[in-house]
Residue frames as qw, qx, qy, qz and C-alpha x, y, z in Angstrom:
[[0.270, -0.946, 0.166, 0.068, 141.91, 176.55, 25.45],
 [0.635, 0.599, -0.419, 0.251, 145.57, 176.77, 24.38],
 [0.797, -0.231, -0.377, 0.411, 148.37, 175.47, 26.60],
 [0.251, -0.967, 0.029, -0.040, 149.62, 177.88, 29.27],
 [0.696, -0.483, 0.358, 0.392, 153.09, 176.40, 29.14],
 [0.699, 0.317, 0.376, 0.519, 155.85, 177.05, 26.62],
 [0.217, -0.481, 0.085, 0.845, 157.50, 180.08, 25.10],
 [0.417, 0.623, 0.577, 0.325, 156.97, 181.93, 21.91],
 [0.255, 0.221, 0.120, 0.934, 156.96, 185.36, 20.38],
 [0.218, 0.010, 0.200, -0.955, 154.55, 188.26, 20.83],
 [0.622, -0.111, -0.464, -0.621, 151.70, 186.24, 19.33],
 [0.603, -0.167, -0.763, 0.166, 152.26, 183.47, 21.88],
 [0.136, -0.075, -0.518, 0.841, 152.28, 186.06, 24.70],
 [0.431, -0.052, -0.099, -0.895, 148.97, 187.38, 23.46],
 [0.675, -0.142, -0.660, -0.297, 147.56, 183.87, 23.47],
 [0.452, -0.146, -0.730, 0.490, 148.72, 183.33, 27.06],
 [0.110, 0.017, 0.283, -0.953, 147.13, 186.63, 28.12],
 [0.604, -0.090, -0.336, -0.717, 143.85, 185.58, 26.54],
 [0.637, -0.123, -0.760, 0.041, 144.15, 182.19, 28.24],
 [0.239, -0.106, -0.629, 0.732, 144.61, 183.83, 31.64],
 [0.352, -0.027, 0.031, -0.935, 141.59, 186.06, 31.02],
 [0.697, -0.119, -0.549, -0.446, 139.54, 182.96, 30.27],
 [0.527, -0.110, -0.755, 0.374, 140.85, 181.29, 33.42],
 [0.008, 0.026, 0.415, -0.909, 139.91, 184.36, 35.48],
 [0.551, -0.076, -0.216, -0.803, 136.40, 184.36, 34.01],
 [0.700, -0.114, -0.694, -0.127, 136.09, 180.66, 34.81],
 [0.368, -0.083, -0.684, 0.625, 137.26, 181.20, 38.40],
 [0.242, -0.028, 0.191, -0.951, 134.82, 184.06, 38.85],
 [0.676, -0.106, -0.431, -0.589, 132.00, 181.84, 37.58],
 [0.631, -0.111, -0.743, 0.195, 133.05, 179.07, 39.98],
 [0.144, -0.022, -0.531, 0.835, 133.22, 181.53, 42.90],
 [0.452, -0.071, -0.044, -0.888, 129.75, 182.85, 42.07],
 [0.725, -0.113, -0.599, -0.322, 128.39, 179.29, 41.85],
 [0.486, -0.073, -0.732, 0.472, 129.92, 178.44, 45.24],
 [0.120, -0.027, 0.342, -0.932, 128.32, 181.50, 46.82],
 [0.640, -0.078, -0.260, -0.719, 124.94, 180.48, 45.42],
 [0.697, -0.069, -0.713, 0.000, 125.51, 176.92, 46.62],
 [0.252, -0.001, -0.649, 0.718, 126.33, 178.21, 50.10],
 [0.375, -0.038, 0.142, -0.915, 123.15, 180.27, 50.22],
 [0.733, -0.051, -0.485, -0.474, 121.14, 177.29, 48.98],
 [0.567, -0.019, -0.772, 0.288, 122.73, 175.00, 51.60],
 [0.006, -0.015, 0.523, -0.852, 121.88, 177.47, 54.40],
 [0.576, -0.021, -0.089, -0.813, 118.29, 177.70, 53.18],
 [0.730, -0.007, -0.648, -0.216, 118.05, 173.92, 52.90],
 [0.364, 0.022, -0.763, 0.533, 119.41, 173.46, 56.43],
 [0.247, -0.020, 0.359, -0.900, 116.89, 175.87, 57.93],
 [0.705, 0.006, -0.263, -0.659, 113.99, 174.15, 56.17],
 [0.665, 0.055, -0.745, 0.015, 115.20, 170.66, 57.06],
 [0.070, 0.114, -0.694, 0.707, 115.23, 171.63, 60.74],
 [0.533, 0.013, 0.203, -0.821, 111.46, 171.93, 60.49],
 [0.673, 0.100, -0.630, -0.374, 111.01, 168.44, 59.05],
 [0.421, -0.248, 0.749, -0.447, 109.44, 165.99, 61.52],
 [0.726, 0.148, -0.487, -0.461, 108.50, 162.49, 60.37],
 [0.690, -0.325, 0.565, -0.315, 107.59, 159.18, 62.02],
 [0.859, 0.172, 0.475, 0.081, 108.10, 157.05, 58.93],
 [0.433, -0.178, 0.530, 0.708, 110.30, 156.86, 55.85],
 [0.225, 0.584, 0.655, 0.423, 107.31, 157.54, 53.55],
 [0.138, -0.937, -0.302, 0.109, 106.35, 160.63, 55.50],
 [0.438, -0.620, 0.249, 0.602, 109.96, 161.83, 55.47],
 [0.411, 0.138, 0.620, 0.654, 110.12, 161.41, 51.69],
 [0.093, 0.796, 0.545, 0.246, 106.95, 163.46, 51.26],
 [0.273, -0.915, -0.089, 0.282, 108.29, 166.26, 53.43],
 [0.485, -0.400, 0.420, 0.655, 111.68, 166.23, 51.70],
 [0.351, 0.462, 0.617, 0.531, 109.90, 166.54, 48.35],
 [0.068, -0.938, -0.337, -0.053, 108.19, 169.65, 49.71],
 [0.468, -0.704, 0.171, 0.506, 111.59, 170.93, 50.86],
 [0.487, 0.005, 0.554, 0.675, 112.99, 170.52, 47.34],
 [0.176, 0.719, 0.549, 0.388, 110.02, 172.35, 45.86],
 [0.255, -0.936, -0.178, 0.165, 110.38, 175.19, 48.36],
 [0.504, -0.531, 0.322, 0.600, 114.10, 175.55, 47.74],
 [0.433, 0.211, 0.610, 0.629, 113.49, 175.62, 43.99],
 [0.105, 0.872, 0.475, 0.051, 111.09, 178.55, 44.22],
 [0.360, 0.269, -0.014, 0.893, 112.19, 182.05, 43.28],
 [0.062, -0.499, -0.481, 0.718, 111.11, 185.04, 45.33],
 [0.149, 0.565, 0.583, 0.565, 108.29, 187.05, 43.81],
 [0.000, 0.328, 0.271, -0.905, 107.43, 190.69, 44.33],
 [0.104, 0.486, 0.797, 0.343, 103.81, 190.82, 43.16],
 [0.107, 0.141, 0.098, -0.979, 101.94, 194.05, 42.42],
 [0.006, -0.471, -0.869, -0.153, 98.15, 193.69, 42.59],
 [0.127, 0.396, 0.286, -0.863, 95.13, 195.98, 42.53],
 [0.538, 0.641, 0.521, -0.168, 92.17, 196.91, 40.41],
 [0.604, 0.458, 0.355, 0.548, 92.59, 198.30, 36.91],
 [0.235, 0.744, 0.114, 0.615, 94.15, 201.70, 36.21],
 [0.544, -0.833, -0.073, 0.078, 95.56, 202.33, 39.69],
 [0.161, 0.888, -0.428, 0.053, 99.13, 202.51, 38.35],
 [0.902, -0.298, 0.303, 0.071, 100.48, 199.00, 38.97],
 [0.819, 0.381, 0.126, 0.410, 102.62, 198.92, 35.81],
 [0.159, 0.875, -0.151, 0.432, 103.89, 202.45, 36.48],
 [0.586, -0.706, 0.363, -0.162, 104.99, 201.42, 39.98],
 [0.941, -0.011, 0.265, 0.210, 106.60, 198.30, 38.51],
 [0.600, 0.668, -0.008, 0.440, 108.55, 200.45, 36.08],
 [0.167, -0.878, 0.281, -0.350, 109.73, 202.68, 38.94],
 [0.807, -0.469, 0.358, -0.022, 110.92, 199.63, 40.90],
 [0.886, 0.237, 0.224, 0.329, 112.85, 198.43, 37.84],
 [0.521, -0.268, 0.128, 0.800, 114.73, 201.73, 37.74],
 [0.210, 0.626, 0.022, -0.750, 112.41, 204.06, 35.85],
 [0.090, 0.191, -0.732, -0.648, 111.60, 204.25, 32.17],
 [0.725, 0.154, 0.081, -0.667, 108.68, 202.49, 30.52],
 [0.067, -0.228, 0.965, 0.116, 109.52, 198.79, 30.55],
 [0.190, 0.449, 0.869, -0.080, 105.88, 197.76, 31.03],
 [0.001, 0.383, 0.415, 0.825, 103.46, 199.70, 28.78],
 [0.012, -0.435, -0.617, 0.656, 101.11, 202.07, 30.59],
 [0.041, -0.433, -0.527, -0.730, 98.00, 203.97, 29.60],
 [0.286, -0.161, 0.289, -0.900, 95.30, 206.18, 31.11],
 [0.847, -0.076, -0.078, -0.521, 92.95, 203.21, 30.63],
 [0.815, -0.318, 0.482, -0.051, 93.42, 199.58, 31.70],
 [0.403, 0.675, -0.567, -0.246, 96.34, 198.07, 29.80],
 [0.018, -0.362, 0.929, -0.073, 97.69, 194.86, 31.38],
 [0.822, 0.016, -0.102, -0.560, 95.60, 191.83, 30.40],
 [0.907, 0.048, -0.412, 0.075, 97.87, 188.99, 31.51],
 [0.709, -0.664, 0.113, 0.210, 100.22, 188.06, 34.34],
 [0.535, 0.762, -0.252, 0.264, 103.57, 189.67, 33.50],
 [0.807, -0.519, 0.073, 0.272, 106.88, 188.58, 35.04],
 [0.348, 0.849, -0.358, 0.174, 110.22, 190.38, 34.82],
 [0.905, -0.359, 0.068, 0.216, 113.26, 188.24, 35.69],
 [0.237, -0.839, 0.352, 0.340, 116.95, 189.13, 35.88],
 [0.842, 0.301, 0.240, 0.378, 119.26, 188.92, 32.91],
 [0.355, -0.665, 0.137, 0.643, 122.37, 191.09, 32.92],
 [0.294, -0.070, 0.611, 0.731, 122.64, 190.88, 29.14],
 [0.209, 0.695, 0.685, 0.066, 119.02, 191.95, 28.52],
 [0.243, 0.397, 0.201, 0.862, 118.42, 195.27, 26.79],
 [0.077, -0.447, -0.576, 0.680, 115.61, 196.38, 29.08],
 [0.114, -0.066, -0.371, -0.919, 113.79, 197.98, 26.15],
 [0.515, 0.065, 0.308, -0.797, 110.08, 198.67, 26.48],
 [0.287, 0.204, 0.935, 0.041, 107.64, 195.78, 26.08],
 [0.179, -0.137, -0.478, -0.849, 105.11, 196.41, 23.31],
 [0.535, -0.022, 0.312, -0.785, 101.43, 196.88, 24.14],
 [0.780, 0.149, -0.435, -0.425, 100.54, 193.88, 21.97],
 [0.445, 0.195, -0.834, 0.262, 102.50, 191.69, 24.37],
 [0.017, -0.074, -0.738, 0.671, 100.34, 192.58, 27.37],
 [0.413, 0.338, 0.352, -0.769, 96.93, 193.55, 26.01],
 [0.094, -0.143, -0.828, -0.534, 94.29, 191.78, 23.93],
 [0.504, -0.097, 0.071, -0.855, 90.56, 192.41, 23.81],
 [0.341, 0.043, 0.906, -0.247, 88.35, 189.68, 25.28],
 [0.581, 0.552, 0.410, -0.436, 85.58, 190.60, 22.82],
 [0.560, 0.747, -0.206, -0.292, 87.34, 191.42, 19.54],
 [0.413, 0.545, -0.729, 0.043, 90.32, 189.07, 20.04],
 [0.834, -0.386, 0.162, -0.358, 88.90, 186.15, 22.07],
 [0.958, 0.134, -0.182, 0.177, 91.38, 183.53, 20.84],
 [0.447, 0.514, -0.377, 0.628, 94.44, 185.68, 21.55],
 [0.407, -0.607, 0.267, -0.628, 92.93, 186.68, 24.88],
 [0.951, -0.260, 0.013, -0.168, 92.50, 183.06, 25.95],
 [0.828, 0.276, -0.262, 0.412, 96.11, 182.31, 24.98],
 [0.056, 0.675, -0.327, 0.659, 97.20, 185.27, 27.08],
 [0.661, -0.542, 0.213, -0.473, 95.62, 183.77, 30.15],
 [0.970, 0.014, -0.242, 0.029, 97.31, 180.39, 29.75],
 [0.786, -0.077, -0.178, 0.587, 100.89, 181.42, 30.54],
 [0.234, -0.878, -0.049, 0.414, 102.47, 184.48, 32.18],
 [0.545, 0.791, -0.122, 0.251, 104.52, 186.76, 29.97],
 [0.755, -0.513, 0.092, 0.399, 108.17, 186.28, 31.03],
 [0.453, 0.841, -0.054, 0.291, 110.57, 189.05, 30.01],
 [0.737, -0.156, -0.206, 0.624, 114.26, 189.47, 30.96],
 [0.026, -0.961, -0.037, -0.274, 115.39, 192.75, 32.52],
 [0.632, 0.291, -0.425, 0.580, 118.83, 193.91, 33.77],
 [0.338, -0.778, 0.065, -0.525, 117.51, 195.76, 36.85],
 [0.211, 0.353, -0.767, 0.493, 119.56, 195.31, 40.03],
 [0.621, -0.218, 0.318, -0.683, 116.27, 194.80, 41.90],
 [0.943, 0.113, -0.096, -0.297, 115.95, 191.40, 40.22],
 [0.398, 0.601, -0.682, 0.123, 119.61, 190.35, 40.56],
 [0.305, -0.341, 0.796, -0.396, 119.18, 188.37, 43.82],
 [0.047, -0.122, -0.976, -0.172, 116.75, 186.08, 41.97],
 [0.282, 0.433, 0.517, -0.683, 113.61, 188.17, 42.45],
 [0.134, 0.374, 0.726, 0.561, 110.78, 188.06, 39.90],
 [0.185, 0.249, 0.225, -0.924, 108.69, 191.22, 39.64],
 [0.108, 0.391, 0.888, 0.216, 105.08, 190.33, 38.83],
 [0.249, 0.129, -0.001, -0.960, 102.53, 192.77, 37.39],
 [0.242, 0.343, 0.902, -0.106, 98.96, 191.45, 37.62],
 [0.062, -0.454, -0.545, -0.703, 95.95, 192.44, 35.49],
 [0.308, -0.259, 0.229, -0.886, 93.36, 194.68, 37.11],
 [0.016, 0.104, 0.962, -0.250, 91.29, 192.58, 39.49],
 [0.381, 0.461, 0.465, -0.653, 88.02, 194.37, 38.65],
 [0.369, 0.411, -0.490, -0.674, 88.06, 193.45, 34.96],
 [0.707, 0.096, -0.592, -0.375, 87.51, 190.01, 33.40],
 [0.829, -0.417, 0.221, -0.301, 86.40, 187.26, 35.81],
 [0.945, 0.220, -0.168, 0.174, 88.89, 184.97, 34.11],
 [0.237, 0.687, -0.464, 0.506, 91.70, 187.09, 35.60],
 [0.557, -0.510, 0.448, -0.479, 90.62, 185.97, 39.06],
 [0.991, 0.016, 0.079, -0.111, 90.40, 182.33, 37.98],
 [0.728, 0.500, -0.303, 0.357, 93.93, 182.54, 36.58],
 [0.080, -0.686, 0.467, -0.552, 95.12, 184.27, 39.74],
 [0.834, -0.362, 0.264, -0.323, 93.76, 181.42, 41.83],
 [0.959, 0.211, -0.078, 0.173, 95.90, 178.99, 39.83],
 [0.394, 0.668, -0.356, 0.521, 98.87, 181.28, 40.30],
 [0.475, -0.646, 0.364, -0.473, 98.35, 181.31, 44.08],
 [0.960, -0.179, 0.185, -0.111, 98.48, 177.54, 44.18],
 [0.837, 0.447, -0.147, 0.280, 101.67, 177.41, 42.12],
 [0.376, 0.509, -0.388, 0.670, 103.83, 179.55, 44.41],
 [0.552, -0.488, -0.591, 0.329, 104.12, 179.26, 48.22],
 [0.154, -0.959, -0.150, -0.185, 103.48, 182.39, 50.26],
 [0.692, -0.580, 0.119, 0.413, 106.92, 181.98, 51.85],
 [0.543, -0.016, 0.384, 0.746, 108.46, 183.16, 48.57],
 [0.128, 0.685, 0.487, 0.527, 106.06, 186.06, 47.92],
 [0.109, -0.352, -0.300, 0.880, 105.93, 189.74, 48.87],
 [0.143, 0.637, 0.697, 0.296, 102.53, 191.18, 47.94],
 [0.069, -0.219, -0.082, 0.970, 102.03, 194.88, 47.21],
 [0.161, 0.660, 0.729, 0.082, 98.42, 196.05, 46.83],
 [0.178, 0.026, 0.133, 0.975, 97.90, 199.36, 45.06],
 [0.075, 0.744, 0.629, -0.213, 95.02, 201.76, 45.72],
 [0.226, 0.519, 0.241, 0.788, 94.15, 205.00, 43.91],
 [0.151, -0.205, -0.491, 0.833, 93.93, 207.86, 46.41],
 [0.312, 0.048, -0.136, -0.939, 91.02, 209.32, 44.45],
 [0.621, -0.144, -0.630, -0.444, 88.90, 206.15, 44.62],
 [0.674, -0.416, 0.373, -0.482, 87.04, 204.45, 47.41],
 [0.166, -0.217, 0.962, 0.007, 87.83, 200.85, 48.33],
 [0.657, 0.142, -0.244, -0.699, 85.41, 198.95, 46.10],
 [0.937, -0.067, 0.170, -0.296, 83.96, 195.44, 45.79],
 [0.838, 0.417, -0.319, 0.151, 86.90, 194.09, 43.78],
 [0.115, 0.594, -0.607, 0.515, 89.32, 195.23, 46.51],
 [0.630, -0.334, 0.454, -0.535, 87.16, 193.69, 49.23],
 [0.969, 0.144, -0.014, -0.201, 86.72, 190.45, 47.29],
 [0.629, 0.522, -0.505, 0.278, 90.47, 190.14, 46.78],
 [0.141, -0.520, 0.631, -0.558, 91.16, 190.58, 50.50],
 [0.821, -0.143, 0.317, -0.453, 88.53, 187.97, 51.38],
 [0.925, 0.325, -0.193, -0.032, 89.90, 185.54, 48.79],
 [0.340, 0.623, -0.593, 0.381, 93.44, 186.15, 50.06],
 [0.405, -0.443, 0.594, -0.536, 92.46, 185.17, 53.59],
 [0.876, 0.006, 0.388, -0.287, 91.04, 181.83, 52.38],
 [0.748, 0.596, -0.291, -0.027, 93.81, 181.06, 49.88],
 [0.890, -0.044, -0.201, 0.406, 97.22, 179.35, 50.19],
 [0.366, 0.404, -0.179, 0.819, 98.55, 182.88, 50.79],
 [0.458, -0.764, -0.444, -0.092, 96.51, 183.41, 53.99],
 [0.607, -0.502, -0.169, 0.592, 99.50, 184.63, 55.97],
 [0.339, 0.194, 0.226, 0.892, 100.11, 187.39, 53.42],
 [0.203, -0.768, -0.449, -0.410, 96.81, 188.98, 54.45],
 [0.567, -0.774, -0.154, 0.236, 98.64, 189.93, 57.68],
 [0.528, -0.426, 0.272, 0.683, 101.72, 191.20, 55.85],
 [0.469, 0.694, 0.451, 0.310, 100.11, 193.03, 52.95],
 [0.318, -0.295, 0.057, 0.899, 101.95, 196.12, 51.75],
 [0.277, 0.815, 0.508, -0.046, 99.54, 198.88, 50.71],
 [0.328, -0.088, 0.224, 0.913, 100.62, 201.58, 48.27],
 [0.230, 0.806, 0.448, -0.310, 98.30, 204.58, 47.89],
 [0.492, 0.083, 0.440, 0.747, 99.06, 205.93, 44.43],
 [0.159, 0.605, 0.445, 0.641, 98.36, 209.13, 42.44],
 [0.337, -0.711, -0.404, 0.466, 98.56, 211.44, 45.46],
 [0.223, -0.464, 0.171, 0.840, 100.21, 214.06, 43.25],
 [0.073, 0.235, 0.692, 0.679, 97.67, 213.94, 40.39],
 [0.320, 0.081, 0.186, -0.925, 94.76, 216.37, 40.33],
 [0.420, 0.306, 0.823, -0.231, 91.36, 214.71, 40.50],
 [0.464, 0.710, 0.190, -0.494, 90.01, 217.02, 37.82],
 [0.077, -0.457, 0.697, 0.547, 92.53, 215.81, 35.23],
 [0.793, 0.371, -0.005, -0.483, 90.77, 214.65, 32.08],
 [0.699, -0.228, 0.654, 0.176, 91.93, 211.07, 31.29],
 [0.710, 0.585, 0.366, 0.138, 91.31, 211.75, 27.59],
 [0.041, 0.948, -0.232, -0.214, 93.98, 214.45, 27.49],
 [0.150, 0.637, -0.748, -0.111, 96.71, 211.88, 26.98],
 [0.894, 0.043, -0.405, -0.186, 96.96, 208.18, 26.24],
 [0.576, 0.212, -0.633, 0.472, 99.96, 207.82, 28.52],
 [0.610, -0.711, -0.349, 0.033, 99.57, 207.61, 32.26],
 [0.043, -0.891, 0.318, -0.320, 101.42, 210.18, 34.34],
 [0.774, 0.161, -0.565, 0.236, 104.54, 208.35, 35.60],
 [0.083, -0.530, 0.512, -0.671, 104.59, 209.83, 39.12]]
């Protein structure tokens, strides 16, 4: 950065103006960091109030848990069986459009996470990024299951540090459930809001029931009492032929 002191002609004045703009940007960044630090400190204080220990070792273990909890981001997770409209609802929450690919048949074949990035374009994610066949593309399918797809998005919904998670249909490959179990263990229920989607034209089936049972015996037990149910496709005629269009109706 050039010196703010000293005189000069028009060119020097322009330099000083640019310097002040850089200073303002720096101050804004510092102010934003301080606000985040204040929020973190408040969260840390509330959690530390719950820490009770009779020994130094026990205190260290609990403080480690505190650090892990404070480092977690909040997750808004959309779950349900295949083809109930989870990705369509996710797109609506992100502000509309078709960020996650949708189809009249099951599309999402991996855990998909959208996180905030103001500079992200928000353009649609390609189908190849979320879908592989377990039979014709077994290697790619296995790689899909290893890590969630993480994609930046500029939606204001995500700005507070929220991650929007779109899960594969729970009535498809058994490996989806195994991967979901690992996901449950990786993120505490205190940082999760769980939305379960049902199709108004379908009955509650075995995969729905099995998920609820598993939820009640998982690390997310308390979420079984705070589950948000969304009944989808209330405005779609039952007689609609799913072969009429590849794209799912976005309502």
